[in-house]
Structures are given as structure tokens and as C-alpha cells.
C-alpha positions, 0 to 999 in steps of 0.5 A: 499499499502506497504512503499516499493511501496510508496516510488517507486511511490514517486519516479516515480512521482518525476522523472515524474515531473523532466522530466516535468520541463526539458521538459518546460525549454527545450521547452523554450530554443528551442522556444528561439532557433528558434526565434533566428535562424529566426532573423539569417536567416534575418541577414544573407540575409541583410549581403550578400546583404550589402557585395554584394552592397560593402555597408560597414556601413550596412555590419558591422551593419548587422554582429553585428546584426547577432553576436547577433543572433548567440551567443543568439541562441547558448547559448539557445543550451547549458547546461546539460539539452539540452544535455540530452534531445538532446539524446532522441529519436524523439525530441533529433534529432530536438534539435541536429539539432537547435543545430548544426546550431546555432554552424555553424552560430555562427562559421560564424559570429565570425570566418568568417566574422569579419576578413572582416567586424568586428569592427578593420578590415572593409571591404575596396572594395572601395580600389578596385577602380581605382585612377589616372588611376590605381588599388592598387594591394597591397590592392587587395592582402591584401583584398584577403588574408582576404577574403580566410580565409572567403571562407575557413570558410564558406566551412567548416561550409557550409558542416556541416550545409548541413549533417543535413537532414531536412526531418523528423524534427518538421515542424517549425524547418525543415523549419527555418533549411532549410532557414539557409542552403539555406541562407548559401549556397547562401552567400557562392556563393558570397564569393566564387565569391569575393575570385576567383576575388580577387585571379585573380586580381593582375596577370589580372591587370598585376601584372605579365606582361602587359595584353591587353583587348577588352572591349566590350559594348553592344547595348540592343537596338538590343537584343543579348542572352547576351543582345545586339549587340556588338555596339563598343570596346576599347582596354585596356592595364594593367600593374602593376594596371596601366590601359591605353585606346587605339584604340577605335571603332565600332562593325560595323568597324570589317568587315562582312566576307563571312567565319566565322573568326573562325571554328564552330561546325555543332550544332552552324550553325543548331542553329545560322547559320554562322552568329555567325561567319561571323558578329562581331555584331552576335558573341553573338547570342549564350549565352555563352560568352566564345564562344562569346569572342573566336570569339571576339579574333579571329576577333581581330587577323584579325586586328594583335591585340592580346588579353589576355581577353574580357570584355563586359558591357551594357549601364544598367551596365554603369548607376550603375558604373556612380552613383559612377563617377559622370556626364560624358561629350561625344560628341556632347554636351551630358552628361550622368550620371546613370538616363540617359545614357541608354535613350541617348545611345540607342535612342535619339542619333538616333533621333538626327544623322540619318547617321548610321556611325555617329551613330556608331561612337558616340556610340564608342566615347561615350563608350570610354569617359565613360570608361575613367571617370571610369579608372580615379578616381570615386567620390564615390569609394563605389558606384562605386564597389556597381555598378560593384558587381550590374552589375555582379549579373545581367549577365551585367558584362562578363569577359574571360580570354585567359589564361585556367588556369584564365578562369577555374574559371571565367567560372563557376563564375558570370562574366563567362557567361556560360549556366546555370549549374544544378546538378543531382537534379536540372535541368538547363533551359536557355531562351534567345532572339536574334532580327532578323531585324536589328533594334534598336526597343528592345529599346521598348521591355520589358519582363519577364519570370517566372519559376513555377512547374506544377507537381511532378512526381515519379522520376522528375517534370514538370516546365513551363517556361513563358515568357511575351513580351510587345512592348512599340513602339508608334502606328506610330512606322513605322514612326520612322528613319530608323535607329531605324525600320531598314532595313525592312527584317523580318517584317514590319517596327515599328514592332520586330521580336524576336527569342527566344531559350529554352535551356532544361536541358540535358535529359529534353523534351518539353511537351508543347509549346504555343504562346498566348495559341495557340500551337507553332511551334518550331525547335528543335536542339542540342547545347553545349549537350543540346537540343535548341527549337527556337521559332520566335515571331512577335510584332507590336506596343503595342502588347502582346505576352506570350510563355510558354513552359512545360518542363519534366526533367530528371529522378532524377531532382526533385529540384529547377531549375537553371535558366538563361535568357537574361539581358534586357534594363529595370534596374534589372533582368526579371527573377522569379524563384517560383517553390521549391523542390518536396517532 
């Protein structure tokens, strides 16, 4: 072999060895980056939960862990060797995606979150709690400015990471990046909601002029689509942050009308009947809280009481908030706290007070006493705010503003109570329950809804919505007080008549509907451009029923479903979605 060829082979060998070394080094860096991205994903989730819970200490610790992970991931994707490798076919696309992801999360940690929960500027959500009946609007505005910076960074970096196409990436790499994409998207939702809330709060709290709101307390013992019947209300005036309680009363006291209080659409009448607009305690048969609030406003207008907005909470939400206020003394010698307020208001009082009027007065008085304690000065402002945030996440805290400009962002937020909004690729499904007996037997109702995939089709999918309903009423429930078992219409005393309404995604259709495995008759109608299937269910004491609806989505909707359901009497959520995107 000539010296020239020997030299060439030596050169080639050297290059091969060098490339091998580069591959090993880059491979080690990639492994490090991947492990750090796994830690990033975990820390983002922990931080999101801490922010949602208003837990400042946990948020600071999670941010520090996130910053360490993102810096390590970014360091592992820097350097000449990585840059060279990132420009090679196949492998380069994976390395570039990892590098972009590391850069995105590092920027979010340093530029987006540090202004909120860094060592020098802590997240002071506790400053949003009322003190001596007043909320400090200056503190709200200051936090709003900081949150807007965070929102901007999340928006910019969210667009960067969404630009990464995980299809075709190596399985482990694509999976990790997809998880980070989901976590950032979810965290961005929390940030957007907080930013919107803080931006609107000064004006809504009377910063630009006095406002009057009706605070409605839902009674989950008689289930309605948004939780429970509007059992009581308190009128609240706010002026430059000062909160003043006014008239309080029972929902039943607002009357039962011969004609709807406001015009109803033909679709609304077909789905809910005219009761939606004739009985104040039926205004939330619809899951659309904006419509409920409009009808409430009309009822109060009949009493010559104009409203600037409506706020709604249920006793489960109150249990979360009471963790930050301490026990509250209410009428008839009761003291309620986070562990007994639900049972006291929704069950025990019906045994102690047999007169319906006395029960209404008790519920209204208790609601007023609790709300008065809430606006005074919480003993633990951090727990108080965390309770509000949790209630909002579970759709137990709902808000509507009569100001159209304010309502637009509220309507699409967690407290807006809108129908679930899908996308071109993600189907939206709603599952809502209403009592049909006028009883308070829903106290004994437990239910869970699970949404899973049946199969992927060429350009759409089929998903299964399965709701299990259980009556925990005692076997002798017919012997319970009449105020609990109801007047007896619709079903036998002690049993429940629960009407389910399933909102299909636009363009979707029902493939099958069964109750306990047998075909179920359903009455389809249309409301808000959505097909609604009405399926009634009767539960005797100790019964368990299973409603299953298989839905075929519209063309193009192969993504994970967006699902909403009625909040129940049990704390937490009653919904599980385990249906990832097809493909």
C-alpha cells in the first residue's frame, strides 16, 4: 500500500475515532439533558400546583429546583460538539428539539417566574385576602403588574415549544418533550387565569365606582347542573375595595312566576322547559353560568335591585375557604368549620328544623354569617386564598359581570362556568346532572365520570363517557323527613330521579347509549349549537346505576377530549379523562 493511501486511511480512521468520541460525548450530554428535562417536567407540575394552592413556601422551593434543572439541561445542550451534532441528519433533529426545550424552560424559570417567586420577590397572594372588610387595591395592582410579566414570558415561550413537532423524534426524546409541552400549556392556563383575575379585580372591587353583586349560595343537596339549587343569596356592595353586606334571603323567596322572567329561546324551552325562567331555584338547570346569572339579574330587577354581577359558591367551596377563616358561629347554636359545614347545611339542619320556611331562613342566615366572616379578616390569609383557588379549579366558584368588556375574559376562564370549549382537533363534551323531584336526596348521591377512547378512526375518533351514580341513602330512606325526601313527584319517597344531560361536541353523534348495559332511550335536542341528549335515571336507596354513552366526534377531532361535569357534594373532582390523542 502506498504511503499516500496509508496516510488517507490513517486520516479516515482518525476522523472515525473522533466522530465516535463526539457521538459518545454528545450521547452523554443528551442523556444528561433528557434526565434533566424529566426533572423539569416534574418541577413544573409541582410549581403549578403550589401557585394554584397559593403555597408560597412550596412555590419558592419548586422554582429553585426548576431553575437548577433547567440550567443543567441548558448547560448539557451547549458547546461546539452539540452544535455540530445538531446539524447532522436524524440525530440533529432530536438534539435541536432537546436544546430548544431546555432553552424554553430555562427562560421561563429565570425571566417568567423569578419576578413572582424569586428570593427577593415572593408571591404574596395572601395580600389578596380581605382585612377588616377591605381588599387592598394597591396590592392587587402591584401583583397584577408582576403577573403580566410572567404571562408575557409564558406566551412567548409557549409558542416556541409548541413549534417543536414531536412526531418522528426518538420515542424517549419525543415523549419527554411532549410532557414538557403539556406541562407548560397547563401552567400557562393557570398564569393566564391569575393574570386576568388580577387585571379585572381593581375595577370589579369598586376602584372606578361602587358595584353591587348578588352572591348566590348553591345547595348541593338538590343537585343542579352547576352544583345545587340557588338556596340563598346575599347582596354585596364594594367601593374602593371596601366590602359591605346588604340584604340576604332565600332563593325560594324570590318567587315562582307564571311566565319566564326573561325571554327564553326555543332551544332552552325544549331542553329545560320554561321552569328555567320561572323558578329562581331552577335558573341553573343550564350548565352555562352566564345564562344563569342573566336570569338571576332579571329576578332581582323585579325587586328593583340592579346588579353589576353575580358570584356563586357552594358549601364545598365554603369548606375550602373556612380552612383560612377558622370556625364560624351561625344560627341556632351551630358552629361550622371546614370539616362539618357541608353536613350541617345540607343534611343535619333538615332533621333539626322540619318547617321548610325555617330551613330556608337557616340556610340564608348561615350563608350570610359565613360570608361576613370571610370578608372580615381570615386568620390564615394564605389558606383562605388557596381555598378560593381550589374552588375555582373545581368550578365551585363562578362569576359573571354585567360589563361586557369584563365578562369576555371571565367567560372563558375557570370561573366563567361556560360549556367546555374544544378546538378543531379536540372534541368538547359536557355531562351535567339535575334533580327531578324537588327533594334534598342528592346529599346521598355520589357519582364519577370517566372518559376513555373506544377507537381511532381515519379522521375522527370514538370515545366512551361512563358515569357511575350511587345512592348512599339508607334502606329506610322513605322514613326520612319530608323536607329531605321531597313532595313525592317523579319517584317514590326515598328514591332519586336524576336527569343527565350529555352535551356532544359540535358535529358529533351518539353511537350508543346504555344504562346498566341495556339500551337507553334518550331525547335529543339542541342548545347553544350543541346536540344535548337527555337521559333520566331512577336510583332506589343503595342503588348503583351506570350510564354509558359512546360518542363519535366530528371530522378532524382526533385529540384528547375537553370534558366538563357537575361539581358534586364530595370534595374534589368527579371527573377522569384518560383518552390521549390518536396518532
